[in-house]
Phi, psi and omega in degrees: 000319180294326178286332182289325183296313177299321181294322177294319179296319178296321179296319178294319179297320179295318178297317178297321178297317178296321180296317180294323178295320178295320178294320178296319179294319178295319179295320178295320178295319179296318178294324180294325181264002182299315179301317179294320179297315179295322179296318179295314179297322178296319178295319179296317179296317178298319177303312180295320180294321178295317179298316179290316186294323182258007178051049181290130179299146183297324183290342178271308181209094179291151176278170178304326179297317179295323179294319178297320177297323179296325176298318180289322183282333185238028182302318180296317180296315180296318181294319181296321182275348179290318187294318177299319179294319178299316181295316180296316181295317182293314180294320176298319177300314182293306184294317181299317182284324178296315179296320179297318180294317180297317178295322179298317177298318178298316181296321182293322182269353178222091179302328178296316178297322179295316179294330183278317191254341179298317177299327178295320177297322178294320180296316179298320180295328183286345179283126178301136182299322182295335176274332181282331184302311179299326179296317180293326177297319178292326184279316188243005177094182187254026180270214183278340185301310181296329178295317180294319181297316181294316176299321178293322179296322179294323179285333194296307192292313178302321180292320179299311182297312183292322182291320176299314179297320180294318179293328179280348184277359179300143183298122177301325179295321179293320179296317178298321178296318178297323179290324176297326179276012176065033177284143178281170179298322179294322178293321177296322180295308186288328187259343182236300187293312183297313176301325179291332184273345186300316177301321178293319181297313183290332173298320178287323180296327177297319177293316183294327182299318179280324182292330181296323177295316178300317180296318179296319181291317177299320179295325180289343176292337185265087170071028178256148179249010180215165179097165181295326179296316177295324179293325176297315179297316181296317180293325179292312182294334181259011177055037175264071187299318177302319177294321178301311181294321178298320178295319179296320178298318179295318179297316179295320179296321177298316179297319180294318179298316178296321178299312181290332175296317177294319178298320178295316178298322178298318181295334180270334186261314185274114179256354182217138176229145180294141178281147179256136179271134180245000000 
């Protein structure tokens, strides 16, 4: 019994210590994001004051209060159109980045393939997405497929470029050491090249996370009857400015959430980053 009491006290002390560490971490995170939070709130307040001060008509530029009311009045419509855009952006993000990573690995191990196909990737990237969307609609129909393809194409090129650079950034001395130790190409890839490329990869994934939402919305502008992009077009043509702004806020929020999701994954996966010389 005497031994049990100290162990219980130690357990309580350990729990309290963990709780205090979590509170300290939360307070530090809040302080770190305080300037950005205050800046956003200040911009929203300035926006509302400008709308009130200059008596701007609601159909031209609704204030934040009108936008908040639009969320309450059109919550069902916004929620219904949110899910198709999320699915298109997510699938485009996954497929576009997976194909880009596989091609990057091929290019690094086959210089001939890089010389042959890298220019084609550059040419595809140079085509405006708004011009490519109708072509894809004609080729694969007006369903979800062209939206996913467009979202994937927007994600594809930054990841391809960064991944090729990251795989090539592996230390030549480390690669030579692995070869001296009779390591196979697959062992060199998994233990040297891939870890070296992860910072480059996640830098591209952060861009792709936000770009995939933009790609899905642009694709929905071309003959779609669902999704946030179609809702933006419908609200614009009918001068429903509060609904338009509410839709834009949801689209931007989705992009921000995906960005922070990638950042969180990076913090858990990437334990080493290359140092920069100044």
